[in-house]
C-alpha positions as CSV (number, residue, x, y, z in Angstrom):
1,M,0.0,0.0,0.0
2,Q,2.9,2.3,-0.7
3,V,1.9,3.9,-4.0
4,Q,-1.8,4.4,-4.0
5,S,-1.5,7.8,-2.4
6,E,0.6,9.1,-5.3
7,G,-0.4,10.9,-8.5
8,L,1.0,8.2,-10.8
9,F,-1.4,5.6,-9.3
10,F,-4.5,7.7,-10.0
11,E,-3.2,8.7,-13.4
12,T,-2.8,5.0,-14.3
13,I,-6.2,4.0,-12.9
14,N,-7.8,6.7,-15.0
15,A,-5.9,6.0,-18.2
16,A,-6.7,2.2,-18.0
17,G,-10.3,3.0,-17.4
18,V,-10.5,5.4,-20.4
19,L,-8.8,2.8,-22.6
20,Q,-10.7,-0.1,-21.1
21,V,-7.4,-2.1,-20.8
22,P,-8.1,-5.8,-20.1
23,M,-5.9,-6.0,-17.1
24,V,-6.1,-7.0,-13.5
25,I,-4.7,-4.7,-10.9
26,S,-3.9,-6.1,-7.5
27,I,-3.7,-3.8,-4.4
28,W,-2.3,-5.7,-1.5
29,D,-3.3,-3.7,1.5
30,D,-1.8,-4.2,4.9
31,E,-3.1,-0.8,6.1
32,Y,0.4,0.7,6.1
33,G,2.5,2.7,3.6
34,I,6.0,2.2,4.9
35,S,5.4,2.8,8.6
36,V,2.5,5.2,8.1
37,H,-1.0,4.0,8.7
38,A,-3.8,4.3,6.1
39,K,-5.5,7.1,8.0
40,H,-2.6,9.3,6.9
41,Q,-2.5,7.8,3.4
42,T,-6.0,7.4,2.0
43,T,-9.3,9.2,2.4
44,K,-11.7,6.9,4.3
45,E,-8.7,4.6,4.9
46,N,-10.0,2.4,2.0
47,I,-8.7,2.7,-1.6
48,S,-11.5,0.7,-3.1
49,E,-14.1,2.8,-1.3
50,I,-12.8,6.0,-2.8
51,L,-12.5,4.4,-6.2
52,K,-16.2,3.5,-6.3
53,G,-16.7,6.2,-9.0
54,F,-14.7,4.0,-11.3
55,Q,-17.1,1.0,-10.9
56,R,-18.6,0.3,-14.3
57,E,-22.3,0.4,-14.8
58,E,-24.6,-1.1,-17.4
59,N,-24.2,1.6,-20.0
60,S,-20.8,3.0,-19.2
61,N,-17.2,2.0,-19.1
62,G,-15.1,1.7,-16.0
63,Y,-13.7,-1.0,-13.6
64,E,-15.0,-4.1,-12.0
65,I,-13.9,-3.8,-8.4
66,I,-13.5,-7.0,-6.3
67,R,-12.7,-7.1,-2.6
68,V,-11.2,-10.1,-0.8
69,K,-9.3,-10.9,2.4
70,G,-5.6,-11.7,2.0
71,W,-5.6,-14.6,4.5
72,D,-8.6,-16.4,2.8
73,Y,-7.0,-18.7,0.3
74,P,-10.1,-20.1,-1.5
75,S,-11.6,-16.6,-1.7
76,L,-8.4,-15.4,-3.3
77,I,-8.5,-18.1,-5.9
78,N,-12.1,-17.3,-6.7
79,A,-11.4,-13.6,-6.9
80,F,-8.5,-13.9,-9.3
81,E,-10.3,-16.5,-11.5
82,E,-13.3,-14.2,-11.7
83,A,-11.1,-11.1,-12.4
84,S,-9.2,-12.9,-15.1
85,K,-12.4,-14.1,-16.8
86,I,-13.9,-10.6,-16.8
87,A,-10.8,-8.9,-18.1
88,R,-10.4,-11.4,-20.9
89,E,-14.0,-11.9,-22.0
90,Q,-15.4,-8.4,-21.4
91,H,-12.2,-6.5,-22.2
92,C,-12.2,-4.2,-19.2
93,P,-9.9,-3.5,-16.3
94,V,-10.5,-5.2,-13.0
95,L,-9.2,-4.0,-9.6
96,I,-8.8,-6.5,-6.8
97,H,-8.5,-4.9,-3.3
98,I,-6.9,-7.5,-1.1
99,Q,-7.4,-6.5,2.5
100,E,-6.4,-7.7,6.0
101,L,-2.9,-8.6,5.1
102,T,0.0,-9.0,7.5
103,Q,3.5,-7.6,7.2
104,P,5.6,-10.2,9.1
105,Q,9.0,-8.5,8.7
106,G,8.1,-4.8,8.5
107,H,8.4,-2.6,5.4
108,S,12.1,-3.2,5.0
109,T,15.1,-4.9,6.5
110,S,16.0,-1.6,8.2
111,G,12.6,-1.0,9.9
112,S,11.0,-3.4,12.3
113,H,7.2,-3.2,12.5
114,E,7.3,-3.6,16.3
115,R,8.4,0.1,16.3
116,Y,5.1,1.4,14.9
117,K,2.4,-1.2,15.4
118,S,0.3,-1.7,18.6
119,T,0.4,-4.8,20.7
120,E,-3.1,-5.6,19.6
121,R,-2.2,-5.3,15.9
122,L,0.9,-7.5,16.3
123,A,-1.2,-10.1,18.0
124,W,-3.8,-10.0,15.2
125,E,-1.0,-10.4,12.6
126,K,0.3,-13.4,14.4
127,D,-3.1,-15.0,14.3
128,F,-4.0,-14.0,10.8
129,D,-0.6,-14.8,9.2
130,C,-1.3,-16.2,5.7
131,N,0.8,-19.3,6.3
132,V,-1.0,-20.0,9.6
133,R,-4.4,-19.6,8.1
134,M,-3.5,-21.7,5.0
135,K,-2.3,-24.5,7.3
136,K,-5.6,-24.4,9.3
137,W,-7.6,-24.4,6.0
138,M,-5.7,-27.4,4.6
139,I,-6.3,-29.4,7.9
140,T,-10.0,-28.5,8.1
141,N,-10.6,-29.6,4.5
142,G,-8.7,-32.8,4.9
143,I,-6.0,-31.9,2.5
144,A,-3.3,-32.8,4.9
145,T,-2.7,-33.6,8.6
146,N,-1.0,-31.4,11.1
147,E,1.9,-33.9,11.3
148,E,2.3,-34.0,7.5
149,L,2.4,-30.2,7.2
150,T,4.8,-29.9,10.1
151,Q,7.1,-32.4,8.4
152,L,6.7,-30.5,5.0
153,E,7.7,-27.3,6.7
154,K,10.9,-29.0,8.1
155,N,11.7,-30.4,4.6
156,I,11.1,-27.1,2.9
157,K,13.3,-25.2,5.4
158,K,16.1,-27.7,4.9
159,E,15.7,-27.5,1.1
160,V,15.9,-23.7,1.2
161,R,18.9,-23.7,3.5
162,E,20.7,-26.1,1.2
163,G,19.7,-24.2,-1.9
164,K,20.9,-20.9,-0.3
165,R,24.2,-22.6,0.6
166,A,24.7,-24.0,-2.9
167,A,23.9,-20.7,-4.5
168,W,26.3,-18.8,-2.2
169,D,29.1,-21.4,-2.8
170,A,28.6,-21.0,-6.6
171,F,28.9,-17.2,-6.2
172,I,31.8,-17.0,-3.8
173,S,34.0,-19.8,-5.2
174,P,35.4,-17.9,-8.2
175,I,35.9,-14.8,-6.0
176,L,38.0,-16.9,-3.5
177,D,40.0,-18.2,-6.5
178,D,40.6,-14.6,-7.6
179,R,41.9,-13.8,-4.1
180,K,44.2,-16.8,-4.1
181,I,45.7,-15.6,-7.4
182,L,46.1,-12.0,-6.2
183,V,47.6,-13.0,-2.9
184,E,50.3,-15.0,-4.6
185,L,51.0,-12.0,-6.9
186,L,51.2,-9.6,-3.9
187,Q,53.5,-11.9,-2.0
188,N,55.9,-12.0,-5.0
189,T,55.6,-8.3,-5.3
190,A,56.3,-7.8,-1.6
191,N,59.4,-10.0,-1.7
192,A,60.8,-7.8,-4.5
193,S,59.9,-4.5,-2.9
194,P,61.6,-2.3,-0.2
195,N,58.1,-1.7,1.1
196,K,57.5,-5.3,1.9
197,V,56.1,-4.6,5.4
198,F,53.3,-2.3,4.1
199,I,52.4,-4.7,1.4
200,T,52.3,-7.7,3.8
201,R,49.9,-5.8,6.0
202,I,47.5,-5.4,3.0
203,I,47.9,-9.1,2.2
204,N,47.1,-10.1,5.8
205,T,44.0,-7.9,5.9
206,L,42.7,-9.4,2.7
207,N,43.3,-12.9,3.9
208,T,41.3,-12.3,7.1
209,I,38.1,-11.5,5.2
210,E,36.0,-14.7,5.4
211,E,33.8,-13.9,2.5
212,P,35.6,-11.3,0.3
213,T,33.9,-9.3,-2.4
214,R,35.4,-8.3,-5.7
215,K,35.8,-4.8,-4.2
216,D,37.9,-6.2,-1.4
217,I,40.2,-8.0,-3.8
218,L,40.6,-5.2,-6.4
219,S,41.0,-2.6,-3.7
220,A,43.9,-4.5,-2.1
221,G,45.7,-4.9,-5.4
222,R,45.3,-1.2,-6.3
223,K,46.5,0.0,-2.9
224,V,49.7,-2.0,-3.3
225,L,50.5,-0.1,-6.4
226,R,51.0,3.0,-4.2
227,Y,53.9,1.3,-2.5
228,I,55.7,0.2,-5.6
229,T,55.5,3.4,-7.7
230,F,59.3,3.6,-8.0
231,D,60.0,-0.1,-8.1
232,D,61.4,-1.6,-11.3
233,S,60.5,-5.3,-11.2
234,S,58.7,-7.8,-13.3
235,E,56.4,-8.5,-10.3
236,K,55.2,-4.9,-10.5
237,E,54.4,-5.3,-14.2
238,Q,52.6,-8.6,-13.5
239,L,50.5,-7.0,-10.8
240,K,49.6,-4.0,-13.1
241,S,48.6,-6.4,-15.8
242,W,46.4,-8.5,-13.5
243,I,44.6,-5.4,-12.2
244,N,43.9,-4.1,-15.6
245,S,42.7,-7.5,-16.8
246,Y,40.5,-7.9,-13.6
247,I,38.8,-4.5,-14.3
248,K,38.3,-5.3,-17.9
249,V,36.7,-8.7,-17.1
250,N,34.5,-7.5,-14.2
251,Q,33.5,-3.9,-14.9
252,P,31.1,-5.1,-17.6
253,K,29.3,-7.2,-15.0
254,Y,28.1,-3.9,-13.5
255,S,28.2,-1.4,-16.3
256,S,27.4,-3.0,-19.7
257,H,24.3,-2.7,-21.8
258,L,23.3,0.8,-20.8
259,Y,22.8,1.2,-24.5
260,S,22.3,-1.4,-27.2
261,E,25.3,-3.5,-28.1
262,S,23.6,-5.2,-31.0
263,E,24.1,-4.6,-34.7
264,L,20.8,-2.7,-34.7
265,K,22.1,0.0,-32.4
266,A,21.3,3.5,-33.6
267,T,24.9,4.6,-34.0
268,N,25.5,1.8,-36.5
269,I,22.9,3.2,-38.9
270,K,24.6,5.1,-41.7
271,E,23.6,8.6,-42.8
272,I,21.6,9.1,-45.9
273,A,21.5,12.7,-47.0
274,P,18.3,14.4,-48.1
275,T,18.3,14.9,-51.9
276,Y,16.8,17.7,-53.9
277,N,16.3,18.6,-57.5
278,E,15.6,21.8,-59.4
279,D,11.9,21.4,-58.7
280,S,12.2,21.1,-54.9
281,K,10.0,23.7,-53.2
282,N,10.5,25.8,-50.1
283,V,7.8,24.7,-47.7
284,D,6.9,25.1,-44.0
285,G,9.0,22.8,-41.9
286,R,5.8,21.1,-40.7
287,I,5.2,19.8,-44.2
288,I,8.4,17.9,-44.1
289,I,7.6,16.4,-40.8
290,R,4.0,15.6,-41.9
291,D,5.1,14.0,-45.2
292,N,7.8,12.0,-43.5
293,F,5.4,10.6,-40.9
294,D,3.1,9.7,-43.8
295,A,6.0,7.7,-45.4
296,I,6.8,6.1,-42.0
297,F,3.2,4.9,-41.5
298,S,3.1,3.5,-45.0
299,K,6.5,1.8,-44.7
300,Y,6.0,0.4,-41.1
301,P,2.6,-1.2,-40.4
302,E,3.6,-1.7,-36.8
303,A,4.4,2.1,-36.4
304,L,1.9,4.2,-34.5
305,I,1.8,7.6,-32.8
306,F,-0.3,8.8,-29.9
307,G,-0.4,11.7,-27.5
308,E,-1.9,15.1,-26.7
309,D,-3.7,16.6,-29.7
310,V,-2.1,14.1,-32.0
311,G,-5.1,12.7,-33.7
312,N,-8.2,14.7,-34.6
313,I,-6.3,18.1,-35.2
314,G,-3.1,16.6,-36.4
315,D,-1.0,17.9,-33.5
316,V,-0.8,21.5,-32.4
317,N,1.6,22.4,-35.2
318,Q,-0.1,20.4,-37.9
319,G,2.8,18.0,-38.2
320,L,0.3,15.1,-38.5
321,E,-2.3,16.9,-40.5
322,G,-4.7,14.5,-42.1
323,L,-2.9,11.3,-41.0
324,Q,-5.6,10.1,-38.5
325,E,-8.1,10.2,-41.4
326,K,-5.7,8.2,-43.6
327,Y,-4.4,5.6,-41.1
328,G,-7.1,5.4,-38.5
329,K,-7.7,6.3,-34.9
330,L,-5.6,3.4,-33.5
331,R,-2.4,4.4,-35.4
332,V,-2.8,8.1,-35.0
333,A,-4.5,8.5,-31.6
334,D,-5.4,11.2,-29.2
335,T,-4.8,10.7,-25.4
336,G,-5.7,12.6,-22.3
337,I,-3.3,15.0,-20.6
338,R,-1.4,12.2,-18.8
339,E,2.3,12.2,-19.7
340,A,3.5,9.4,-17.4
341,T,1.0,6.9,-18.7
342,I,1.7,8.0,-22.3
343,I,5.3,6.9,-21.7
344,G,4.1,3.7,-20.0
345,Q,1.9,2.8,-23.0
346,G,4.9,3.3,-25.3
347,I,7.2,1.1,-23.2
348,G,4.6,-1.7,-23.2
349,M,4.0,-1.4,-26.9
350,A,7.8,-1.3,-27.8
351,M,8.4,-4.4,-25.6
352,R,5.8,-6.3,-27.6
353,G,7.4,-5.5,-30.9
354,L,5.5,-2.4,-32.1
355,K,7.1,0.8,-33.1
356,P,5.4,3.4,-30.9
357,I,6.0,7.2,-31.1
358,A,4.7,8.7,-27.9
359,E,4.1,12.4,-28.2
360,I,4.5,14.8,-25.2
361,Q,3.2,18.1,-26.4
362,Y,6.0,20.4,-25.0
363,L,9.4,19.8,-23.5
364,D,8.4,21.1,-20.1
365,Y,5.6,18.5,-19.9
366,I,8.4,15.9,-19.9
367,M,8.8,16.7,-16.2
368,Y,5.5,14.9,-15.5
369,A,6.8,11.8,-17.1
370,L,10.5,12.0,-16.1
371,Q,10.3,9.4,-13.3
372,I,8.9,6.8,-15.7
373,I,11.5,7.7,-18.4
374,S,14.3,7.6,-15.9
375,D,13.4,4.7,-13.8
376,D,11.8,2.4,-16.3
377,L,12.6,3.2,-19.9
378,A,16.2,4.4,-19.5
379,T,17.2,1.5,-17.3
380,L,15.3,-1.4,-18.9
381,H,18.1,-2.5,-21.2
382,Y,20.8,-2.1,-18.5
383,R,18.8,-3.9,-15.8
384,S,18.1,-6.9,-18.0
385,K,21.6,-6.9,-19.5
386,G,20.2,-6.4,-23.0
387,K,17.5,-9.2,-22.7
388,Q,14.7,-6.6,-22.7
389,K,14.3,-3.7,-25.1
390,A,11.8,-0.9,-25.5
391,P,12.8,1.0,-28.7
392,M,10.1,3.6,-28.4
393,I,10.5,7.2,-29.6
394,I,9.4,10.2,-27.5
395,R,8.5,13.1,-29.7
396,T,8.3,16.6,-28.2
397,R,9.0,20.2,-29.0
398,G,10.7,23.2,-27.2
399,H,13.5,25.8,-27.5
400,R,13.3,29.6,-27.6
401,L,9.6,30.1,-26.8
402,E,8.2,33.5,-25.7
403,G,5.1,32.2,-23.9
404,I,4.3,32.5,-20.2
405,W,5.0,28.8,-19.7
406,H,6.5,26.7,-22.5
407,S,9.7,28.7,-22.6
408,G,12.3,27.2,-20.3
409,S,14.8,24.5,-21.0
410,Q,15.0,21.4,-18.8
411,L,17.8,19.7,-20.7
412,G,20.4,20.1,-18.0
413,G,18.3,17.9,-15.8
414,V,17.0,15.6,-18.6
415,I,20.4,14.6,-20.0
416,N,21.6,13.6,-16.5
417,L,18.5,11.6,-15.6
418,V,17.8,9.6,-18.8
419,R,21.2,8.0,-19.5
420,G,20.2,4.9,-21.4
421,I,18.1,6.6,-24.1
422,H,19.3,9.0,-26.8
423,V,18.5,12.7,-26.6
424,L,18.4,14.4,-30.0
425,V,18.1,18.1,-30.6
426,P,17.6,18.7,-34.4
427,R,17.9,22.4,-35.6
428,N,15.2,22.0,-38.2
429,M,12.5,19.7,-39.4
430,T,14.5,17.9,-42.0
431,K,17.0,16.9,-39.4
432,A,14.2,15.8,-37.1
433,A,12.6,13.7,-39.8
434,G,16.0,12.1,-40.5
435,F,16.3,11.2,-36.8
436,Y,12.9,9.4,-36.9
437,N,13.9,7.5,-40.0
438,T,17.2,6.4,-38.3
439,L,15.5,5.4,-35.0
440,L,12.9,3.3,-36.6
441,E,15.6,1.0,-38.0
442,S,17.3,0.7,-34.6
443,D,16.6,-1.1,-31.3
444,Q,17.0,1.8,-29.0
445,P,14.7,4.4,-27.3
446,A,15.2,8.1,-27.9
447,L,13.8,11.5,-27.1
448,V,13.5,13.9,-30.1
449,I,13.1,17.6,-29.3
450,E,11.8,19.5,-32.3
451,C,12.1,23.3,-32.5
452,L,8.7,24.8,-31.7
453,N,9.5,28.0,-33.5
454,G,10.6,26.1,-36.6
455,Y,7.3,24.7,-38.0
456,R,6.6,27.8,-40.1
457,L,10.2,28.4,-41.2
458,K,10.9,27.5,-44.8
459,E,12.9,24.5,-45.8
460,K,13.5,22.7,-49.1
461,L,11.3,19.6,-49.5
462,P,13.6,16.6,-50.0
463,T,12.8,14.2,-52.9
464,N,13.6,11.2,-50.7
465,I,11.1,11.7,-47.9
466,G,11.1,8.7,-45.6
467,E,14.5,7.5,-46.7
468,F,17.0,10.1,-45.6
469,K,18.6,9.5,-42.2
470,T,20.3,11.9,-39.7
471,P,23.2,10.1,-38.0
472,I,23.1,9.8,-34.3
473,G,26.1,10.9,-32.2
474,V,27.6,12.9,-35.1
475,V,27.9,16.7,-35.1
476,E,27.6,18.9,-38.2
477,T,29.8,21.8,-39.1
478,V,27.3,24.3,-40.6
479,K,29.9,27.0,-41.2
480,E,33.7,26.7,-41.4
481,G,36.0,29.2,-39.8
482,T,39.5,29.7,-38.4
483,D,39.3,32.0,-35.3
484,I,36.9,30.3,-32.8
485,T,34.7,27.3,-32.6
486,L,31.1,28.0,-31.6
487,V,29.0,25.0,-30.4
488,S,25.2,25.0,-30.0
489,Y,22.0,23.2,-30.9
490,G,18.3,23.5,-31.6
491,S,16.8,27.0,-32.2
492,T,19.8,28.8,-30.7
493,L,22.0,27.2,-33.4
494,R,20.2,29.3,-36.0
495,M,21.0,32.5,-34.0
496,V,24.6,31.5,-33.7
497,N,24.9,30.8,-37.4
498,Q,23.4,34.2,-38.2
499,T,25.7,36.0,-35.7
500,A,28.7,34.2,-37.3
501,K,27.9,35.9,-40.5
502,E,27.8,39.3,-38.7
503,L,31.1,38.6,-37.1
504,L,32.7,38.3,-40.5
505,E,32.0,42.1,-40.9
506,V,34.5,42.8,-38.1
507,G,37.1,40.3,-39.2
508,I,36.2,37.3,-37.0
509,D,35.8,34.0,-38.9
510,A,33.9,31.6,-36.5
511,E,33.4,28.0,-37.1
512,V,29.8,26.9,-36.2
513,I,29.0,23.3,-35.1
514,D,25.6,21.9,-34.5
515,V,25.7,19.3,-31.7
516,Q,22.5,17.6,-33.1
517,S,22.8,14.7,-30.6
518,L,23.4,15.3,-26.8
519,L,23.2,11.6,-25.9
520,P,25.4,10.2,-27.4
521,F,27.7,13.2,-28.0
522,D,30.2,13.8,-30.9
523,L,31.4,10.2,-31.1
524,N,34.0,11.2,-33.8
525,H,35.4,14.0,-31.7
526,D,34.9,16.5,-34.6
527,I,34.6,19.4,-32.1
528,T,38.1,18.7,-30.9
529,K,39.4,18.7,-34.5
530,S,37.8,22.1,-34.9
531,V,39.3,23.4,-31.7
532,A,42.7,22.2,-32.8
533,K,42.3,24.5,-35.8
534,T,40.8,27.5,-34.1
535,N,42.3,27.2,-30.6
536,R,39.3,28.8,-29.1
537,L,35.9,27.5,-27.9
538,M,32.6,28.9,-26.9
539,I,29.4,27.0,-26.1
540,I,26.1,28.8,-26.5
541,D,23.1,27.3,-24.8
542,E,19.6,28.4,-23.9
543,D,19.6,26.3,-20.7
544,V,20.5,27.7,-17.3
545,P,24.2,28.1,-16.2
546,G,25.6,24.7,-15.3
547,G,22.9,22.9,-17.4
548,A,23.4,21.3,-20.8
549,S,26.4,23.6,-21.4
550,A,28.3,22.1,-18.5
551,Y,27.7,18.7,-19.9
552,I,28.9,19.7,-23.3
553,L,32.0,21.4,-21.9
554,N,32.9,18.3,-19.9
555,E,32.5,16.2,-23.0
556,I,34.8,18.5,-25.0
557,L,37.5,19.2,-22.4
558,N,37.6,16.0,-20.3
559,V,36.4,13.3,-22.7
560,Q,37.8,14.6,-25.9
561,N,40.8,16.4,-24.2
562,A,40.4,19.5,-26.3
563,Y,41.9,21.6,-23.6
564,Q,45.4,20.8,-25.0
565,H,44.5,22.8,-28.1
566,L,43.2,26.0,-26.4
567,D,45.0,29.3,-26.4
568,S,42.1,31.1,-24.6
569,Q,39.8,30.2,-21.7
570,P,36.8,28.1,-23.0
571,K,33.7,30.2,-22.7
572,V,30.1,29.3,-22.0
573,L,27.2,31.7,-22.8
574,T,23.9,30.6,-21.3
575,A,20.5,31.8,-20.3
576,Q,19.8,33.5,-16.9
577,Q,19.3,31.3,-13.9
578,H,15.5,32.0,-13.8
579,R,12.7,30.8,-16.0
580,P,12.5,33.0,-19.1
581,A,10.5,36.1,-18.7
582,Y,7.4,36.6,-20.9
583,G,7.3,37.8,-24.4
584,T,10.0,38.9,-27.0
585,D,11.6,41.2,-24.5
586,G,11.6,38.5,-21.9
587,D,13.3,36.1,-24.3
588,Y,15.9,38.8,-25.2
589,F,16.8,39.5,-21.6
590,S,16.6,35.9,-20.4
591,K,18.4,33.9,-23.1
592,P,21.4,34.5,-25.3
593,S,20.6,37.1,-28.0
594,N,22.4,37.8,-31.2
595,E,24.0,40.7,-29.6
596,D,25.0,38.6,-26.5
597,I,26.6,36.1,-28.8
598,F,28.4,38.7,-30.9
599,E,29.8,40.6,-27.9
600,A,30.9,37.4,-26.1
601,V,32.8,36.2,-29.2
602,Y,34.2,39.6,-29.8
603,N,35.4,39.8,-26.2
604,V,37.3,36.5,-26.6
605,M,39.1,38.0,-29.6
606,H,39.7,41.3,-27.7
607,E,41.5,39.4,-25.0
608,A,43.7,37.6,-27.5
609,N,44.3,40.7,-29.7
610,P,43.2,44.0,-28.2
611,E,44.9,46.0,-30.9
612,D,42.8,44.5,-33.7
613,F,39.7,44.2,-31.6
614,P,39.3,47.2,-29.3
615,K,36.9,46.9,-26.4
616,L,33.2,47.3,-27.4
617,R,31.8,48.5,-24.1
């Protein structure tokens, strides 16, 4: 009973009722959520009572609600058989509220229930323990005698103890073998080192651990390295080799498969450039997105899109105009305003082999679904070591808005909470369409953030709609230059590119690079190649200070080691710390403007060459 007070619970209940999902939901209710009683958790202290409004009636949809006592075995069997039959045959959700449950060991190993339950409650739990009641029922109904059940309990306990011991032995044996090998190496190292006494102490400590972990073993080996830094011996080299090999073998046990490692991973899919001919027209960006989705739904019968305002009106920016009429309400579907369960639907569909595109109307609405994206979608492949996949696409839009609400950037938080999915930030609709085409051939999930102010901007209509592909993890140099490397993405990239042209008027030749893909980031290290040429770097970002720009800077300086090519301090130009103020003026004073970008770049050149670039202000 630990989640039914939360918003996600009620959102899920409502969504399943609207969709009439043929599922059975079990609520196992022991009257406590962690250590807190139901009177502080649930109105009327009864979840099925307050969900009565969801009970279906003769001419309406809804739930079938069943109540049953947790210690009553035959009633439980009947309840679940009835629920399963109703869900399957009548195609509606069923909620089973299982009451009067006991909690024999508290809510966790760190919290004994004796600390918060009354003496009367503890006595009741002892009497109504499910195992105790089951035993009484079996004896009463002549299924077994008390003696037979007592003997069965003894046999089961013995079997469990033996199974536990066998499992532990299978786990610990190779670790003990690893310790034996390392101890021999350390002893040889100690005998060849002037710091033998210190190394011997580490060996003795390791040997006293009855059940060592891999951490204990590796930590001991690495600590010894500190005492042999200046030694020149073959034993030292053998130890270093063993440590490196041990890490190489064991690190994947804990860190592999965050992303796909199959041949279908998105970064394996090669770029196909959009093609044009002399008849290619300049059209609104939304037309390119719309026509590309049309091609997708024609090519992939298992592809479908659903979300807020997706179906009847063809999305708020008309990127799906007319597609519901063409492909039907199941494949181009409207949903309620319920971001978390939109993502949940997509995960389930993707795991069953469909190609779902779940639309979240605006980037800031992602916050309502972030727990599901972070805890479930982003970790699924990692937690199952690649055995489970959910290659869904999350479509949304954001960047450089001037409205009261949909104007901030949450990317600094997003990219650090969703490691395990790709985060793509196309600067225009052609790039966005190419990402969709790439992702639909891959086995990985992704978040695609379209530019909300780009749907009415003109772009050339490619002749190979549905076929061109934007590569993932690859940046694009949109303007070459020699004086400074300017890095940005999304709508701000367009401003950077325009400012770069203005900078030419004062003798500054900037190279402009579009990140395109935040996760993964610049796999070919093309930004460092640019910095090696220009020796200067600036990141321009509409996120708050320390947001996405900090991530980008870390990737460039610490992962790609671009610092060694810099002649000037790397600079970051970001939005203000607060949410953007309202309107055009609010955007101008809240986020990097063309003038901000121009002056920031000019100041870098002024510091390097004040004679040629006198101070502006």
